[in-house]
One Martini backbone bead per residue (centre of mass of N, CA, C, O) as a GRO file, in nm:
protein
  344
    1UNK     BB    1  10.647  10.098   7.037
    2UNK     BB    2  10.582  10.346   7.253
    3UNK     BB    3  10.746  10.640   7.320
    4UNK     BB    4  10.887  10.841   7.592
    5UNK     BB    5  10.963  11.140   7.720
    6UNK     BB    6  11.224  11.232   7.936
    7UNK     BB    7  11.120  11.496   8.013
    8UNK     BB    8  11.350  11.744   7.876
    9UNK     BB    9  11.472  11.538   7.699
   10UNK     BB   10  11.619  11.320   7.432
   11UNK     BB   11  11.473  11.082   7.560
   12UNK     BB   12  11.332  10.774   7.439
   13UNK     BB   13  11.111  10.558   7.617
   14UNK     BB   14  10.988  10.290   7.750
   15UNK     BB   15  10.728  10.201   7.966
   16UNK     BB   16  10.940   9.986   8.016
   17UNK     BB   17  11.196   9.889   8.255
   18UNK     BB   18  11.490   9.720   8.309
   19UNK     BB   19  11.588   9.570   8.587
   20UNK     BB   20  11.907   9.459   8.785
   21UNK     BB   21  11.925   9.371   9.106
   22UNK     BB   22  11.955   9.046   9.050
   23UNK     BB   23  12.213   9.061   8.923
   24UNK     BB   24  12.442   8.841   9.087
   25UNK     BB   25  12.238   8.684   9.292
   26UNK     BB   26  11.972   8.544   9.142
   27UNK     BB   27  12.131   8.596   8.872
   28UNK     BB   28  12.294   8.499   8.615
   29UNK     BB   29  12.441   8.578   8.330
   30UNK     BB   30  12.272   8.414   8.143
   31UNK     BB   31  12.000   8.515   8.258
   32UNK     BB   32  12.037   8.806   8.200
   33UNK     BB   33  12.066   8.783   7.898
   34UNK     BB   34  11.783   8.663   7.855
   35UNK     BB   35  11.630   8.899   7.952
   36UNK     BB   36  11.739   9.125   7.759
   37UNK     BB   37  11.652   8.977   7.503
   38UNK     BB   38  11.348   8.973   7.555
   39UNK     BB   39  11.296   9.269   7.604
   40UNK     BB   40  11.414   9.376   7.322
   41UNK     BB   41  11.233   9.201   7.139
   42UNK     BB   42  10.972   9.372   7.286
   43UNK     BB   43  11.082   9.693   7.283
   44UNK     BB   44  11.289   9.742   7.498
   45UNK     BB   45  11.528  10.039   7.572
   46UNK     BB   46  11.553  10.009   7.899
   47UNK     BB   47  11.812  10.046   8.150
   48UNK     BB   48  11.856   9.968   8.504
   49UNK     BB   49  12.118  10.069   8.737
   50UNK     BB   50  12.404  10.008   8.969
   51UNK     BB   51  12.692   9.997   9.155
   52UNK     BB   52  12.548   9.829   9.411
   53UNK     BB   53  12.477   9.608   9.247
   54UNK     BB   54  12.327   9.382   9.402
   55UNK     BB   55  12.035   9.299   9.593
   56UNK     BB   56  12.186   9.283   9.841
   57UNK     BB   57  12.455   9.419   9.964
   58UNK     BB   58  12.803   9.302   9.873
   59UNK     BB   59  13.128   9.265   9.825
   60UNK     BB   60  13.119   9.003   9.629
   61UNK     BB   61  12.881   9.149   9.423
   62UNK     BB   62  12.968   9.420   9.355
   63UNK     BB   63  12.887   9.511   9.011
   64UNK     BB   64  12.758   9.262   8.854
   65UNK     BB   65  12.528   9.395   8.703
   66UNK     BB   66  12.710   9.565   8.517
   67UNK     BB   67  12.873   9.338   8.408
   68UNK     BB   68  12.637   9.174   8.273
   69UNK     BB   69  12.554   9.402   8.089
   70UNK     BB   70  12.835   9.450   7.947
   71UNK     BB   71  12.854   9.165   7.815
   72UNK     BB   72  12.604   9.236   7.631
   73UNK     BB   73  12.649   9.517   7.513
   74UNK     BB   74  12.900   9.448   7.323
   75UNK     BB   75  12.665   9.301   7.116
   76UNK     BB   76  12.536   9.593   7.067
   77UNK     BB   77  12.349   9.864   6.982
   78UNK     BB   78  12.408  10.144   7.156
   79UNK     BB   79  12.209  10.360   7.016
   80UNK     BB   80  11.936  10.173   7.106
   81UNK     BB   81  12.025  10.233   7.418
   82UNK     BB   82  11.898  10.307   7.745
   83UNK     BB   83  12.129  10.403   7.994
   84UNK     BB   84  12.123  10.346   8.358
   85UNK     BB   85  12.269  10.486   8.650
   86UNK     BB   86  12.435  10.495   8.990
   87UNK     BB   87  12.521  10.680   9.273
   88UNK     BB   88  12.615  10.623   9.584
   89UNK     BB   89  12.521  10.702   9.890
   90UNK     BB   90  12.517  10.796  10.203
   91UNK     BB   91  12.465  10.649  10.538
   92UNK     BB   92  12.450  10.297  10.454
   93UNK     BB   93  12.742  10.210  10.419
   94UNK     BB   94  12.929  10.043  10.201
   95UNK     BB   95  13.258  10.010  10.249
   96UNK     BB   96  13.329   9.862   9.965
   97UNK     BB   97  13.266  10.145   9.842
   98UNK     BB   98  13.514  10.351   9.828
   99UNK     BB   99  13.539  10.320  10.153
  100UNK     BB  100  13.281  10.478  10.159
  101UNK     BB  101  13.013  10.684  10.079
  102UNK     BB  102  13.033  11.009  10.229
  103UNK     BB  103  12.974  11.151   9.935
  104UNK     BB  104  12.825  11.369   9.673
  105UNK     BB  105  13.094  11.442   9.514
  106UNK     BB  106  13.335  11.476   9.288
  107UNK     BB  107  13.513  11.231   9.372
  108UNK     BB  108  13.271  11.019   9.379
  109UNK     BB  109  13.138  11.060   9.104
  110UNK     BB  110  13.397  10.995   8.933
  111UNK     BB  111  13.450  10.715   9.052
  112UNK     BB  112  13.176  10.578   9.000
  113UNK     BB  113  13.163  10.633   8.690
  114UNK     BB  114  13.414  10.488   8.605
  115UNK     BB  115  13.332  10.212   8.708
  116UNK     BB  116  13.062  10.181   8.544
  117UNK     BB  117  13.192  10.205   8.257
  118UNK     BB  118  13.384   9.961   8.284
  119UNK     BB  119  13.153   9.742   8.350
  120UNK     BB  120  12.973   9.834   8.085
  121UNK     BB  121  13.134   9.889   7.830
  122UNK     BB  122  13.128  10.218   7.815
  123UNK     BB  123  13.144  10.573   7.735
  124UNK     BB  124  12.835  10.610   7.827
  125UNK     BB  125  12.555  10.768   7.976
  126UNK     BB  126  12.234  10.866   7.951
  127UNK     BB  127  12.180  10.812   8.276
  128UNK     BB  128  12.256  10.992   8.588
  129UNK     BB  129  12.212  10.891   8.935
  130UNK     BB  130  12.104  10.974   9.247
  131UNK     BB  131  12.019  10.739   9.463
  132UNK     BB  132  12.057  10.932   9.711
  133UNK     BB  133  12.075  11.161   9.930
  134UNK     BB  134  12.319  11.337  10.091
  135UNK     BB  135  12.114  11.418  10.267
  136UNK     BB  136  11.882  11.408  10.506
  137UNK     BB  137  11.623  11.157  10.460
  138UNK     BB  138  11.339  11.000  10.461
  139UNK     BB  139  11.356  10.636  10.377
  140UNK     BB  140  11.281  10.317  10.317
  141UNK     BB  141  10.997  10.354  10.521
  142UNK     BB  142  11.023  10.624  10.626
  143UNK     BB  143  10.800  10.909  10.742
  144UNK     BB  144  10.980  11.115  10.933
  145UNK     BB  145  11.123  11.416  11.015
  146UNK     BB  146  11.442  11.441  11.185
  147UNK     BB  147  11.628  11.685  11.324
  148UNK     BB  148  11.856  11.500  11.475
  149UNK     BB  149  11.954  11.390  11.158
  150UNK     BB  150  12.096  11.607  11.079
  151UNK     BB  151  12.360  11.702  10.833
  152UNK     BB  152  12.632  11.730  10.673
  153UNK     BB  153  12.652  11.846  10.323
  154UNK     BB  154  12.639  11.852  10.008
  155UNK     BB  155  12.581  12.063   9.776
  156UNK     BB  156  12.396  12.116   9.504
  157UNK     BB  157  12.604  12.271   9.346
  158UNK     BB  158  12.843  12.061   9.367
  159UNK     BB  159  12.691  11.835   9.225
  160UNK     BB  160  12.634  11.983   8.959
  161UNK     BB  161  12.920  12.051   8.882
  162UNK     BB  162  13.023  11.760   8.856
  163UNK     BB  163  12.804  11.665   8.642
  164UNK     BB  164  12.882  11.884   8.428
  165UNK     BB  165  13.161  11.774   8.372
  166UNK     BB  166  13.063  11.500   8.258
  167UNK     BB  167  12.900  11.614   8.024
  168UNK     BB  168  13.133  11.768   7.880
  169UNK     BB  169  13.296  11.484   7.846
  170UNK     BB  170  13.061  11.258   7.756
  171UNK     BB  171  12.973  11.044   7.992
  172UNK     BB  172  12.704  11.209   8.007
  173UNK     BB  173  12.376  11.320   7.922
  174UNK     BB  174  12.204  11.281   8.192
  175UNK     BB  175  12.017  11.390   8.485
  176UNK     BB  176  11.930  11.220   8.801
  177UNK     BB  177  11.693  11.100   9.047
  178UNK     BB  178  11.656  10.953   9.387
  179UNK     BB  179  11.470  10.947   9.653
  180UNK     BB  180  11.306  11.215   9.647
  181UNK     BB  181  11.198  11.549   9.709
  182UNK     BB  182  11.049  11.831   9.646
  183UNK     BB  183  11.282  12.004   9.754
  184UNK     BB  184  11.509  11.867   9.582
  185UNK     BB  185  11.391  11.930   9.299
  186UNK     BB  186  11.370  12.228   9.327
  187UNK     BB  187  11.674  12.287   9.382
  188UNK     BB  188  11.797  12.158   9.137
  189UNK     BB  189  11.642  12.329   8.924
  190UNK     BB  190  11.711  12.614   9.013
  191UNK     BB  191  12.025  12.594   9.009
  192UNK     BB  192  12.064  12.507   8.721
  193UNK     BB  193  11.937  12.763   8.591
  194UNK     BB  194  12.136  12.976   8.739
  195UNK     BB  195  12.421  12.810   8.676
  196UNK     BB  196  12.425  12.624   8.398
  197UNK     BB  197  12.335  12.342   8.461
  198UNK     BB  198  12.216  12.045   8.454
  199UNK     BB  199  11.900  11.925   8.411
  200UNK     BB  200  11.674  11.764   8.557
  201UNK     BB  201  11.483  11.472   8.410
  202UNK     BB  202  11.463  11.272   8.668
  203UNK     BB  203  11.276  11.027   8.879
  204UNK     BB  204  11.333  10.763   9.126
  205UNK     BB  205  11.063  10.609   9.268
  206UNK     BB  206  10.824  10.485   9.468
  207UNK     BB  207  10.544  10.297   9.308
  208UNK     BB  208  10.213  10.182   9.414
  209UNK     BB  209   9.926  10.046   9.551
  210UNK     BB  210  10.089  10.068   9.856
  211UNK     BB  211  10.250  10.332   9.731
  212UNK     BB  212  10.123  10.684   9.671
  213UNK     BB  213  10.317  10.941   9.768
  214UNK     BB  214  10.385  11.080   9.485
  215UNK     BB  215  10.103  11.233   9.453
  216UNK     BB  216  10.215  11.413   9.709
  217UNK     BB  217  10.375  11.676   9.529
  218UNK     BB  218  10.561  11.533   9.312
  219UNK     BB  219  10.372  11.535   9.068
  220UNK     BB  220  10.354  11.854   9.048
  221UNK     BB  221  10.655  11.922   9.038
  222UNK     BB  222  10.710  11.753   8.771
  223UNK     BB  223  10.521  11.888   8.586
  224UNK     BB  224  10.638  12.198   8.618
  225UNK     BB  225  10.955  12.073   8.554
  226UNK     BB  226  10.982  11.835   8.363
  227UNK     BB  227  10.980  11.551   8.518
  228UNK     BB  228  11.054  11.225   8.505
  229UNK     BB  229  10.907  10.917   8.589
  230UNK     BB  230  11.052  10.638   8.771
  231UNK     BB  231  10.906  10.346   8.864
  232UNK     BB  232  10.960  10.166   9.157
  233UNK     BB  233  10.833   9.898   9.294
  234UNK     BB  234  10.536   9.806   9.146
  235UNK     BB  235  10.517   9.513   9.332
  236UNK     BB  236  10.606   9.539   9.623
  237UNK     BB  237  10.830   9.314   9.633
  238UNK     BB  238  10.593   9.105   9.520
  239UNK     BB  239  10.332   9.126   9.670
  240UNK     BB  240  10.131   9.207   9.409
  241UNK     BB  241  10.150   8.896   9.289
  242UNK     BB  242  10.059   8.685   9.530
  243UNK     BB  243  10.299   8.478   9.621
  244UNK     BB  244  10.258   8.518   9.951
  245UNK     BB  245  10.014   8.324  10.003
  246UNK     BB  246  10.240   8.131  10.032
  247UNK     BB  247  10.430   7.993  10.284
  248UNK     BB  248  10.668   7.886  10.055
  249UNK     BB  249  10.760   8.131   9.920
  250UNK     BB  250  10.965   8.257   9.658
  251UNK     BB  251  11.152   8.536   9.777
  252UNK     BB  252  11.294   8.814   9.899
  253UNK     BB  253  11.140   8.832  10.174
  254UNK     BB  254  11.261   8.527  10.244
  255UNK     BB  255  11.559   8.544  10.170
  256UNK     BB  256  11.560   8.860  10.293
  257UNK     BB  257  11.438   8.953  10.595
  258UNK     BB  258  11.589   9.241  10.636
  259UNK     BB  259  11.429   9.313  10.382
  260UNK     BB  260  11.162   9.505  10.318
  261UNK     BB  261  10.993   9.627  10.576
  262UNK     BB  262  10.759   9.798  10.447
  263UNK     BB  263  10.608   9.510  10.368
  264UNK     BB  264  10.541   9.438  10.701
  265UNK     BB  265  10.317   9.613  10.751
  266UNK     BB  266  10.037   9.708  10.852
  267UNK     BB  267   9.785   9.615  10.601
  268UNK     BB  268   9.926   9.492  10.357
  269UNK     BB  269   9.793   9.221  10.327
  270UNK     BB  270   9.505   9.329  10.303
  271UNK     BB  271   9.537   9.503  10.051
  272UNK     BB  272   9.654   9.276   9.866
  273UNK     BB  273   9.405   9.091   9.875
  274UNK     BB  274   9.220   9.283   9.714
  275UNK     BB  275   9.385   9.316   9.451
  276UNK     BB  276   9.405   9.012   9.384
  277UNK     BB  277   9.099   8.974   9.354
  278UNK     BB  278   9.049   9.178   9.133
  279UNK     BB  279   9.224   9.046   8.917
  280UNK     BB  280   9.082   8.768   8.914
  281UNK     BB  281   8.800   8.878   8.830
  282UNK     BB  282   8.922   9.029   8.551
  283UNK     BB  283   9.150   8.825   8.417
  284UNK     BB  284   9.424   8.891   8.573
  285UNK     BB  285   9.709   8.933   8.704
  286UNK     BB  286   9.833   9.083   8.975
  287UNK     BB  287  10.080   9.207   8.826
  288UNK     BB  288   9.933   9.334   8.588
  289UNK     BB  289   9.759   9.524   8.742
  290UNK     BB  290   9.992   9.681   8.885
  291UNK     BB  291  10.138   9.776   8.619
  292UNK     BB  292   9.901   9.910   8.473
  293UNK     BB  293   9.859  10.127   8.675
  294UNK     BB  294  10.128  10.267   8.677
  295UNK     BB  295  10.168  10.311   8.363
  296UNK     BB  296   9.871  10.496   8.354
  297UNK     BB  297   9.997  10.723   8.484
  298UNK     BB  298  10.054  11.054   8.399
  299UNK     BB  299  10.351  11.067   8.566
  300UNK     BB  300  10.450  10.821   8.412
  301UNK     BB  301  10.700  10.708   8.202
  302UNK     BB  302  10.845  10.464   8.365
  303UNK     BB  303  10.845  10.109   8.447
  304UNK     BB  304  11.016   9.915   8.680
  305UNK     BB  305  11.135   9.586   8.607
  306UNK     BB  306  11.155   9.261   8.773
  307UNK     BB  307  11.336   8.937   8.757
  308UNK     BB  308  11.408   8.570   8.807
  309UNK     BB  309  11.227   8.487   8.551
  310UNK     BB  310  11.097   8.433   8.245
  311UNK     BB  311  10.800   8.414   8.338
  312UNK     BB  312  10.789   8.680   8.485
  313UNK     BB  313  10.878   8.865   8.251
  314UNK     BB  314  10.649   8.790   8.053
  315UNK     BB  315  10.419   8.887   8.237
  316UNK     BB  316  10.514   9.180   8.252
  317UNK     BB  317  10.512   9.245   7.947
  318UNK     BB  318  10.197   9.180   7.909
  319UNK     BB  319  10.088   9.436   8.058
  320UNK     BB  320  10.078   9.618   7.801
  321UNK     BB  321   9.787   9.472   7.717
  322UNK     BB  322   9.657   9.617   7.955
  323UNK     BB  323   9.317   9.751   8.003
  324UNK     BB  324   9.176   9.982   8.226
  325UNK     BB  325   8.878  10.067   8.342
  326UNK     BB  326   8.683  10.268   8.525
  327UNK     BB  327   8.580  10.047   8.716
  328UNK     BB  328   8.864   9.953   8.811
  329UNK     BB  329   8.957  10.233   8.920
  330UNK     BB  330   8.738  10.256   9.126
  331UNK     BB  331   8.812  10.008   9.292
  332UNK     BB  332   9.084  10.098   9.367
  333UNK     BB  333   9.007  10.359   9.514
  334UNK     BB  334   8.848  10.212   9.733
  335UNK     BB  335   9.082  10.058   9.858
  336UNK     BB  336   9.252  10.307   9.914
  337UNK     BB  337   9.052  10.447  10.112
  338UNK     BB  338   9.055  10.211  10.316
  339UNK     BB  339   9.391  10.146  10.243
  340UNK     BB  340   9.623  10.382  10.284
  341UNK     BB  341   9.942  10.335  10.245
  342UNK     BB  342  10.093  10.067  10.392
  343UNK     BB  343  10.393  10.119  10.226
  344UNK     BB  344  10.586  10.400  10.257
   0.00000   0.00000   0.00000
């Protein structure tokens, strides 16, 4: 399998990355290990997790995703695996994580990293990401910036200095961002260069057929700053698999009704129906069409996949064999022009 350099780092990652936010909630430890075995048997070398996983977050399950990966990792050749995790950001609750992560500062970064390393049973992480910004930004389905919601926050330089300390200690190799904006990427890169701190090598943001906002500003920013894109939610929370066509579909949107509200917005179902119809017309599954689209975008380094069954995982992995021609891309663009970004 061809590997791709992640930003300006020395990490070479597979075009698909195995996500783990179902491990510990919808998937048992044994099921998690089966998924990991299958993914790595087919050439995937990249795992993404977070201290707050599984999702939705609960005090009784927090950290299980990392624990399940850790119990698998201890039987593997660590040098062949690119492992990424994240420090939980503030302002979204999660009071059971370190008493409530009120800031992405030195104290919280170090405490979060120590916990992740212990659960993952490893001495270092290849990539450590800030799960979402310390400062206020609209995210997770919000679309407009509200001045009234601005708040005091940890400075970019303080965050970078704390992360640099962890790099010097050998606990992390590279630094990444998640759910970031063009302004945030620019500030992190600029200050890292002027302060001699670790340069951000990646950004993990949502990107899929019904949410292409990354194309507007962030793609250019990452191109010129050599920041690798890790696309999450490439199936739009399962919507783009077409499974929610059935009224009794089993999926996260039905299991956790308060979660994933961005995918219940007007025009989402209409857009999805067009993409599902296109996939079936060209002889691939809807999930494979959605994944092949994301994977082949010039600014995407790796596409994060997740599954709750081995059948789903196998289908997702087989998307690596799907090649879309110019006619299919043109038809995707026509749908996008008619129903642009219904799930921002």
